[in-house]
PDB file of N, H, CA, C and O in Angstrom:
ATOM      1  N   MET A   1      14.057  33.304   8.891  1.00  0.00           N
ATOM      2  CA  MET A   1      12.859  32.315   8.574  1.00  0.00           C
ATOM      3  C   MET A   1      12.068  32.321   9.802  1.00  0.00           C
ATOM      4  O   MET A   1      12.578  32.369  10.921  1.00  0.00           O
ATOM      5  N   SER A   2      10.742  32.269   9.560  1.00  0.00           N
ATOM      6  H   SER A   2      10.327  32.230   8.651  1.00  0.00           H
ATOM      7  CA  SER A   2       9.771  32.126  10.749  1.00  0.00           C
ATOM      8  C   SER A   2       9.755  30.749  11.264  1.00  0.00           C
ATOM      9  O   SER A   2      10.198  29.809  10.604  1.00  0.00           O
ATOM     10  N   MET A   3       9.222  30.618  12.499  1.00  0.00           N
ATOM     11  H   MET A   3       8.862  31.381  13.035  1.00  0.00           H
ATOM     12  CA  MET A   3       9.099  29.265  13.199  1.00  0.00           C
ATOM     13  C   MET A   3       8.125  28.277  12.248  1.00  0.00           C
ATOM     14  O   MET A   3       8.327  27.078  12.056  1.00  0.00           O
ATOM     15  N   THR A   4       7.057  29.047  11.721  1.00  0.00           N
ATOM     16  H   THR A   4       6.893  30.021  11.877  1.00  0.00           H
ATOM     17  CA  THR A   4       6.126  28.256  11.038  1.00  0.00           C
ATOM     18  C   THR A   4       6.691  27.624   9.825  1.00  0.00           C
ATOM     19  O   THR A   4       6.390  26.469   9.524  1.00  0.00           O
ATOM     20  N   ALA A   5       7.489  28.335   9.130  1.00  0.00           N
ATOM     21  H   ALA A   5       7.733  29.273   9.375  1.00  0.00           H
ATOM     22  CA  ALA A   5       8.319  27.823   7.809  1.00  0.00           C
ATOM     23  C   ALA A   5       9.127  26.526   8.210  1.00  0.00           C
ATOM     24  O   ALA A   5       9.175  25.515   7.509  1.00  0.00           O
ATOM     25  N   VAL A   6       9.761  26.687   9.438  1.00  0.00           N
ATOM     26  H   VAL A   6       9.722  27.509  10.008  1.00  0.00           H
ATOM     27  CA  VAL A   6      10.591  25.600   9.968  1.00  0.00           C
ATOM     28  C   VAL A   6       9.698  24.397  10.166  1.00  0.00           C
ATOM     29  O   VAL A   6      10.073  23.330   9.682  1.00  0.00           O
ATOM     30  N   TYR A   7       8.476  24.460  10.873  1.00  0.00           N
ATOM     31  H   TYR A   7       8.171  25.327  11.266  1.00  0.00           H
ATOM     32  CA  TYR A   7       7.668  23.468  11.150  1.00  0.00           C
ATOM     33  C   TYR A   7       7.055  22.825   9.870  1.00  0.00           C
ATOM     34  O   TYR A   7       6.854  21.612   9.823  1.00  0.00           O
ATOM     35  N   VAL A   8       6.766  23.645   8.849  1.00  0.00           N
ATOM     36  H   VAL A   8       6.929  24.630   8.888  1.00  0.00           H
ATOM     37  CA  VAL A   8       6.156  23.112   7.647  1.00  0.00           C
ATOM     38  C   VAL A   8       7.119  22.399   6.822  1.00  0.00           C
ATOM     39  O   VAL A   8       6.747  21.392   6.219  1.00  0.00           O
ATOM     40  N   ILE A   9       8.530  22.886   6.716  1.00  0.00           N
ATOM     41  H   ILE A   9       8.833  23.704   7.206  1.00  0.00           H
ATOM     42  CA  ILE A   9       9.516  22.192   5.993  1.00  0.00           C
ATOM     43  C   ILE A   9       9.798  20.967   6.812  1.00  0.00           C
ATOM     44  O   ILE A   9       9.987  19.917   6.199  1.00  0.00           O
ATOM     45  N   GLY A  10       9.846  20.971   8.039  1.00  0.00           N
ATOM     46  H   GLY A  10       9.692  21.825   8.538  1.00  0.00           H
ATOM     47  CA  GLY A  10      10.087  19.739   8.765  1.00  0.00           C
ATOM     48  C   GLY A  10       9.100  18.578   8.653  1.00  0.00           C
ATOM     49  O   GLY A  10       9.400  17.388   8.556  1.00  0.00           O
ATOM     50  N   GLY A  11       7.829  19.133   8.682  1.00  0.00           N
ATOM     51  H   GLY A  11       7.586  20.100   8.761  1.00  0.00           H
ATOM     52  CA  GLY A  11       6.753  18.151   8.571  1.00  0.00           C
ATOM     53  C   GLY A  11       6.857  17.503   7.195  1.00  0.00           C
ATOM     54  O   GLY A  11       6.732  16.282   7.094  1.00  0.00           O
ATOM     55  N   ILE A  12       7.091  18.311   6.079  1.00  0.00           N
ATOM     56  H   ILE A  12       7.192  19.303   6.161  1.00  0.00           H
ATOM     57  CA  ILE A  12       7.178  17.928   4.726  1.00  0.00           C
ATOM     58  C   ILE A  12       8.217  16.672   4.655  1.00  0.00           C
ATOM     59  O   ILE A  12       7.898  15.553   4.252  1.00  0.00           O
ATOM     60  N   ILE A  13       9.439  17.022   5.087  1.00  0.00           N
ATOM     61  H   ILE A  13       9.698  17.931   5.414  1.00  0.00           H
ATOM     62  CA  ILE A  13      10.578  16.093   5.085  1.00  0.00           C
ATOM     63  C   ILE A  13      10.043  14.835   5.750  1.00  0.00           C
ATOM     64  O   ILE A  13      10.185  13.769   5.150  1.00  0.00           O
ATOM     65  N   ILE A  14       9.443  14.860   6.931  1.00  0.00           N
ATOM     66  H   ILE A  14       9.328  15.726   7.419  1.00  0.00           H
ATOM     67  CA  ILE A  14       9.100  13.749   7.734  1.00  0.00           C
ATOM     68  C   ILE A  14       8.069  12.996   6.903  1.00  0.00           C
ATOM     69  O   ILE A  14       8.152  11.771   6.813  1.00  0.00           O
ATOM     70  N   PHE A  15       7.120  13.661   6.302  1.00  0.00           N
ATOM     71  H   PHE A  15       7.053  14.656   6.375  1.00  0.00           H
ATOM     72  CA  PHE A  15       6.063  12.964   5.557  1.00  0.00           C
ATOM     73  C   PHE A  15       6.664  12.332   4.314  1.00  0.00           C
ATOM     74  O   PHE A  15       6.247  11.236   3.938  1.00  0.00           O
ATOM     75  N   VAL A  16       7.644  12.984   3.647  1.00  0.00           N
ATOM     76  H   VAL A  16       7.982  13.874   3.952  1.00  0.00           H
ATOM     77  CA  VAL A  16       8.310  12.265   2.486  1.00  0.00           C
ATOM     78  C   VAL A  16       8.957  11.085   2.879  1.00  0.00           C
ATOM     79  O   VAL A  16       8.710  10.014   2.324  1.00  0.00           O
ATOM     80  N   VAL A  17       9.886  11.215   3.930  1.00  0.00           N
ATOM     81  H   VAL A  17      10.086  12.085   4.380  1.00  0.00           H
ATOM     82  CA  VAL A  17      10.634   9.969   4.483  1.00  0.00           C
ATOM     83  C   VAL A  17       9.717   8.769   4.757  1.00  0.00           C
ATOM     84  O   VAL A  17       9.898   7.645   4.290  1.00  0.00           O
ATOM     85  N   PHE A  18       8.662   9.152   5.608  1.00  0.00           N
ATOM     86  H   PHE A  18       8.515  10.066   5.988  1.00  0.00           H
ATOM     87  CA  PHE A  18       7.639   8.358   5.941  1.00  0.00           C
ATOM     88  C   PHE A  18       7.064   7.510   4.827  1.00  0.00           C
ATOM     89  O   PHE A  18       6.943   6.286   4.765  1.00  0.00           O
ATOM     90  N   GLY A  19       6.716   8.526   3.898  1.00  0.00           N
ATOM     91  H   GLY A  19       6.814   9.520   3.949  1.00  0.00           H
ATOM     92  CA  GLY A  19       5.826   7.813   2.629  1.00  0.00           C
ATOM     93  C   GLY A  19       6.815   6.905   1.949  1.00  0.00           C
ATOM     94  O   GLY A  19       6.403   5.815   1.550  1.00  0.00           O
ATOM     95  N   ALA A  20       8.172   7.263   1.759  1.00  0.00           N
ATOM     96  H   ALA A  20       8.507   8.148   2.083  1.00  0.00           H
ATOM     97  CA  ALA A  20       9.003   6.454   1.048  1.00  0.00           C
ATOM     98  C   ALA A  20       9.335   5.185   1.842  1.00  0.00           C
ATOM     99  O   ALA A  20       9.576   4.143   1.232  1.00  0.00           O
ATOM    100  N   PHE A  21       9.356   5.234   3.142  1.00  0.00           N
ATOM    101  H   PHE A  21       9.160   6.080   3.637  1.00  0.00           H
ATOM    102  CA  PHE A  21       9.421   4.000   4.008  1.00  0.00           C
ATOM    103  C   PHE A  21       8.254   2.996   3.794  1.00  0.00           C
ATOM    104  O   PHE A  21       8.444   1.806   3.543  1.00  0.00           O
ATOM    105  N   VAL A  22       7.015   3.582   3.917  1.00  0.00           N
ATOM    106  H   VAL A  22       6.861   4.548   4.121  1.00  0.00           H
ATOM    107  CA  VAL A  22       5.836   2.819   3.672  1.00  0.00           C
ATOM    108  C   VAL A  22       5.876   2.334   2.391  1.00  0.00           C
ATOM    109  O   VAL A  22       5.634   1.128   2.324  1.00  0.00           O
ATOM    110  N   LEU A  23       6.121   2.923   1.282  1.00  0.00           N
ATOM    111  H   LEU A  23       6.317   3.902   1.337  1.00  0.00           H
ATOM    112  CA  LEU A  23       6.246   2.503  -0.003  1.00  0.00           C
ATOM    113  C   LEU A  23       7.046   1.255  -0.219  1.00  0.00           C
ATOM    114  O   LEU A  23       6.607   0.252  -0.782  1.00  0.00           O
ATOM    115  N   THR A  24       8.394   1.405   0.324  1.00  0.00           N
ATOM    116  H   THR A  24       8.751   2.220   0.781  1.00  0.00           H
ATOM    117  CA  THR A  24       9.226   0.303   0.205  1.00  0.00           C
ATOM    118  C   THR A  24       8.712  -0.997   0.863  1.00  0.00           C
ATOM    119  O   THR A  24       8.839  -2.111   0.356  1.00  0.00           O
ATOM    120  N   VAL A  25       8.100  -0.729   2.078  1.00  0.00           N
ATOM    121  H   VAL A  25       7.997   0.177   2.490  1.00  0.00           H
ATOM    122  CA  VAL A  25       7.561  -1.959   2.874  1.00  0.00           C
ATOM    123  C   VAL A  25       6.385  -2.573   2.269  1.00  0.00           C
ATOM    124  O   VAL A  25       6.117  -3.767   2.395  1.00  0.00           O
ATOM    125  N   ASN A  26       5.589  -1.613   1.517  1.00  0.00           N
ATOM    126  H   ASN A  26       5.807  -0.642   1.415  1.00  0.00           H
ATOM    127  CA  ASN A  26       4.503  -2.175   0.766  1.00  0.00           C
ATOM    128  C   ASN A  26       5.056  -3.004  -0.394  1.00  0.00           C
ATOM    129  O   ASN A  26       4.599  -4.123  -0.629  1.00  0.00           O
ATOM    130  N   LYS A  27       6.053  -2.452  -1.131  1.00  0.00           N
ATOM    131  H   LYS A  27       6.424  -1.543  -0.941  1.00  0.00           H
ATOM    132  CA  LYS A  27       6.698  -3.219  -2.310  1.00  0.00           C
ATOM    133  C   LYS A  27       7.187  -4.574  -1.807  1.00  0.00           C
ATOM    134  O   LYS A  27       6.900  -5.600  -2.424  1.00  0.00           O
ATOM    135  N   GLY A  28       7.836  -4.589  -0.825  1.00  0.00           N
ATOM    136  H   GLY A  28       8.069  -3.756  -0.324  1.00  0.00           H
ATOM    137  CA  GLY A  28       8.428  -5.773  -0.240  1.00  0.00           C
ATOM    138  C   GLY A  28       7.469  -6.865   0.195  1.00  0.00           C
ATOM    139  O   GLY A  28       7.546  -8.021  -0.220  1.00  0.00           O
ATOM    140  N   TYR A  29       6.576  -6.434   1.042  1.00  0.00           N
ATOM    141  H   TYR A  29       6.514  -5.495   1.379  1.00  0.00           H
ATOM    142  CA  TYR A  29       5.571  -7.302   1.822  1.00  0.00           C
ATOM    143  C   TYR A  29       4.207  -7.253   1.176  1.00  0.00           C
ATOM    144  O   TYR A  29       3.636  -8.321   0.957  1.00  0.00           O
ATOM    145  N   GLY A  30       3.644  -6.134   0.858  1.00  0.00           N
ATOM    146  H   GLY A  30       4.107  -5.265   1.036  1.00  0.00           H
ATOM    147  CA  GLY A  30       2.390  -5.745   0.477  1.00  0.00           C
ATOM    148  C   GLY A  30       2.098  -6.358  -0.791  1.00  0.00           C
ATOM    149  O   GLY A  30       0.999  -6.905  -0.877  1.00  0.00           O
ATOM    150  N   VAL A  31       2.934  -6.380  -1.896  1.00  0.00           N
ATOM    151  H   VAL A  31       3.827  -5.935  -1.827  1.00  0.00           H
ATOM    152  CA  VAL A  31       2.642  -6.758  -3.169  1.00  0.00           C
ATOM    153  C   VAL A  31       2.401  -8.400  -3.061  1.00  0.00           C
ATOM    154  O   VAL A  31       1.424  -8.945  -3.575  1.00  0.00           O
ATOM    155  N   LYS A  32       3.316  -9.030  -2.403  1.00  0.00           N
ATOM    156  H   LYS A  32       4.109  -8.587  -1.986  1.00  0.00           H
ATOM    157  CA  LYS A  32       2.979 -10.503  -2.381  1.00  0.00           C
ATOM    158  C   LYS A  32       1.692 -10.798  -1.700  1.00  0.00           C
ATOM    159  O   LYS A  32       0.991 -11.762  -2.007  1.00  0.00           O
ATOM    160  N   HIS A  33       1.410  -9.974  -0.803  1.00  0.00           N
ATOM    161  H   HIS A  33       1.980  -9.191  -0.554  1.00  0.00           H
ATOM    162  CA  HIS A  33       0.133 -10.069  -0.035  1.00  0.00           C
ATOM    163  C   HIS A  33      -1.154  -9.803  -0.906  1.00  0.00           C
ATOM    164  O   HIS A  33      -2.191 -10.459  -0.815  1.00  0.00           O
ATOM    165  N   LYS A  34      -0.927  -8.694  -1.806  1.00  0.00           N
ATOM    166  H   LYS A  34      -0.084  -8.161  -1.880  1.00  0.00           H
ATOM    167  CA  LYS A  34      -1.894  -8.283  -2.743  1.00  0.00           C
ATOM    168  C   LYS A  34      -2.252  -9.377  -3.739  1.00  0.00           C
ATOM    169  O   LYS A  34      -3.397  -9.730  -4.023  1.00  0.00           O
ATOM    170  N   VAL A  35      -1.098  -9.874  -4.239  1.00  0.00           N
ATOM    171  H   VAL A  35      -0.168  -9.587  -4.008  1.00  0.00           H
ATOM    172  CA  VAL A  35      -1.164 -10.926  -5.203  1.00  0.00           C
ATOM    173  C   VAL A  35      -2.051 -12.105  -4.719  1.00  0.00           C
ATOM    174  O   VAL A  35      -2.993 -12.624  -5.319  1.00  0.00           O
ATOM    175  N   ASP A  36      -1.536 -12.415  -3.488  1.00  0.00           N
ATOM    176  H   ASP A  36      -0.771 -11.994  -3.001  1.00  0.00           H
ATOM    177  CA  ASP A  36      -2.300 -13.762  -2.895  1.00  0.00           C
ATOM    178  C   ASP A  36      -3.628 -13.392  -2.801  1.00  0.00           C
ATOM    179  O   ASP A  36      -4.429 -14.275  -3.106  1.00  0.00           O
ATOM    180  N   LYS A  37      -4.119 -12.223  -2.430  1.00  0.00           N
ATOM    181  H   LYS A  37      -3.469 -11.505  -2.183  1.00  0.00           H
ATOM    182  CA  LYS A  37      -5.596 -11.873  -2.147  1.00  0.00           C
ATOM    183  C   LYS A  37      -6.205 -12.039  -3.458  1.00  0.00           C
ATOM    184  O   LYS A  37      -7.115 -12.852  -3.615  1.00  0.00           O
ATOM    185  N   ILE A  38      -5.738 -11.282  -4.462  1.00  0.00           N
ATOM    186  H   ILE A  38      -4.998 -10.622  -4.335  1.00  0.00           H
ATOM    187  CA  ILE A  38      -6.180 -11.281  -5.863  1.00  0.00           C
ATOM    188  C   ILE A  38      -6.290 -12.723  -6.338  1.00  0.00           C
ATOM    189  O   ILE A  38      -7.386 -12.969  -6.840  1.00  0.00           O
ATOM    190  N   ASP A  39      -5.454 -13.712  -6.307  1.00  0.00           N
ATOM    191  H   ASP A  39      -4.563 -13.512  -5.899  1.00  0.00           H
ATOM    192  CA  ASP A  39      -5.408 -14.889  -6.650  1.00  0.00           C
ATOM    193  C   ASP A  39      -6.630 -15.675  -5.836  1.00  0.00           C
ATOM    194  O   ASP A  39      -7.360 -16.451  -6.453  1.00  0.00           O
ATOM    195  N   ASP A  40      -6.791 -15.452  -4.560  1.00  0.00           N
ATOM    196  H   ASP A  40      -6.199 -14.821  -4.058  1.00  0.00           H
ATOM    197  CA  ASP A  40      -7.804 -15.970  -3.868  1.00  0.00           C
ATOM    198  C   ASP A  40      -9.284 -15.522  -4.298  1.00  0.00           C
ATOM    199  O   ASP A  40     -10.270 -16.256  -4.240  1.00  0.00           O
ATOM    200  N   ILE A  41      -9.269 -14.293  -4.706  1.00  0.00           N
ATOM    201  H   ILE A  41      -8.468 -13.696  -4.754  1.00  0.00           H
ATOM    202  CA  ILE A  41     -10.660 -13.622  -5.133  1.00  0.00           C
ATOM    203  C   ILE A  41     -10.829 -14.370  -6.529  1.00  0.00           C
ATOM    204  O   ILE A  41     -11.932 -14.856  -6.779  1.00  0.00           O
ATOM    205  N   ASN A  42      -9.905 -14.474  -7.349  1.00  0.00           N
ATOM    206  H   ASN A  42      -9.009 -14.080  -7.145  1.00  0.00           H
ATOM    207  CA  ASN A  42     -10.100 -15.067  -8.756  1.00  0.00           C
ATOM    208  C   ASN A  42     -10.534 -16.645  -8.564  1.00  0.00           C
ATOM    209  O   ASN A  42     -11.428 -17.165  -9.232  1.00  0.00           O
ATOM    210  N   ILE A  43      -9.840 -17.267  -7.647  1.00  0.00           N
ATOM    211  H   ILE A  43      -9.114 -16.845  -7.105  1.00  0.00           H
ATOM    212  CA  ILE A  43     -10.150 -18.730  -7.407  1.00  0.00           C
ATOM    213  C   ILE A  43     -11.656 -18.832  -6.913  1.00  0.00           C
ATOM    214  O   ILE A  43     -12.432 -19.680  -7.354  1.00  0.00           O
ATOM    215  N   ASN A  44     -11.995 -17.892  -5.959  1.00  0.00           N
ATOM    216  H   ASN A  44     -11.365 -17.203  -5.600  1.00  0.00           H
ATOM    217  CA  ASN A  44     -13.350 -18.125  -5.432  1.00  0.00           C
ATOM    218  C   ASN A  44     -14.343 -17.794  -6.566  1.00  0.00           C
ATOM    219  O   ASN A  44     -15.283 -18.543  -6.831  1.00  0.00           O
ATOM    220  N   ASN A  45     -14.120 -16.748  -7.164  1.00  0.00           N
ATOM    221  H   ASN A  45     -13.356 -16.139  -6.949  1.00  0.00           H
ATOM    222  CA  ASN A  45     -14.940 -16.463  -8.457  1.00  0.00           C
ATOM    223  C   ASN A  45     -15.132 -17.664  -9.436  1.00  0.00           C
ATOM    224  O   ASN A  45     -16.231 -18.071  -9.813  1.00  0.00           O
ATOM    225  N   ILE A  46     -13.887 -18.193  -9.807  1.00  0.00           N
ATOM    226  H   ILE A  46     -12.995 -17.862  -9.501  1.00  0.00           H
ATOM    227  CA  ILE A  46     -14.059 -19.385 -10.783  1.00  0.00           C
ATOM    228  C   ILE A  46     -14.890 -20.444 -10.203  1.00  0.00           C
ATOM    229  O   ILE A  46     -15.761 -21.009 -10.865  1.00  0.00           O
ATOM    230  N   ASN A  47     -14.607 -20.759  -8.832  1.00  0.00           N
ATOM    231  H   ASN A  47     -13.900 -20.301  -8.294  1.00  0.00           H
ATOM    232  CA  ASN A  47     -15.341 -21.831  -8.095  1.00  0.00           C
ATOM    233  C   ASN A  47     -16.738 -21.605  -8.146  1.00  0.00           C
ATOM    234  O   ASN A  47     -17.490 -22.556  -8.360  1.00  0.00           O
ATOM    235  N   LYS A  48     -17.244 -20.278  -7.949  1.00  0.00           N
ATOM    236  H   LYS A  48     -16.633 -19.506  -7.776  1.00  0.00           H
ATOM    237  CA  LYS A  48     -18.624 -19.815  -7.842  1.00  0.00           C
ATOM    238  C   LYS A  48     -19.264 -20.232  -9.145  1.00  0.00           C
ATOM    239  O   LYS A  48     -20.263 -20.950  -9.197  1.00  0.00           O
ATOM    240  N   ASP A  49     -18.516 -19.650 -10.384  1.00  0.00           N
ATOM    241  H   ASP A  49     -17.705 -19.067 -10.341  1.00  0.00           H
ATOM    242  CA  ASP A  49     -19.024 -19.910 -11.688  1.00  0.00           C
ATOM    243  C   ASP A  49     -19.266 -21.326 -11.988  1.00  0.00           C
ATOM    244  O   ASP A  49     -20.294 -21.671 -12.570  1.00  0.00           O
ATOM    245  N   LYS A  50     -18.271 -22.252 -11.578  1.00  0.00           N
ATOM    246  H   LYS A  50     -17.436 -21.972 -11.104  1.00  0.00           H
ATOM    247  CA  LYS A  50     -18.495 -23.687 -11.971  1.00  0.00           C
ATOM    248  C   LYS A  50     -19.596 -24.190 -11.089  1.00  0.00           C
ATOM    249  O   LYS A  50     -20.258 -25.114 -11.561  1.00  0.00           O
ATOM    250  N   ASN A  51     -19.884 -23.797 -10.009  1.00  0.00           N
ATOM    251  H   ASN A  51     -19.346 -23.047  -9.625  1.00  0.00           H
ATOM    252  CA  ASN A  51     -20.970 -24.259  -9.041  1.00  0.00           C
ATOM    253  C   ASN A  51     -22.370 -23.747  -9.642  1.00  0.00           C
ATOM    254  O   ASN A  51     -23.369 -24.462  -9.564  1.00  0.00           O
ATOM    255  N   ASN A  52     -22.397 -22.517 -10.227  1.00  0.00           N
ATOM    256  H   ASN A  52     -21.585 -21.937 -10.290  1.00  0.00           H
ATOM    257  CA  ASN A  52     -23.540 -22.067 -10.688  1.00  0.00           C
ATOM    258  C   ASN A  52     -23.958 -22.634 -12.001  1.00  0.00           C
ATOM    259  O   ASN A  52     -25.151 -22.691 -12.297  1.00  0.00           O
ATOM    260  N   LYS A  53     -22.981 -23.072 -12.831  1.00  0.00           N
ATOM    261  H   LYS A  53     -22.011 -23.025 -12.591  1.00  0.00           H
ATOM    262  CA  LYS A  53     -23.308 -23.813 -14.179  1.00  0.00           C
ATOM    263  C   LYS A  53     -23.926 -25.003 -13.908  1.00  0.00           C
ATOM    264  O   LYS A  53     -24.270 -25.744 -14.829  1.00  0.00           O
TER     265      LYS A  53
END
């Protein structure tokens, strides 16, 4: 095997492991955070609608 192949495979493995880590972190913390943000946006939009009417 050539050195470039070793680097490419190593890079893919690191990328996959890092990606899996980021996904698990996002599922744990990010989902709650996203839901909070979505709720805030919805509440803001509802309040604006009430004020406009």
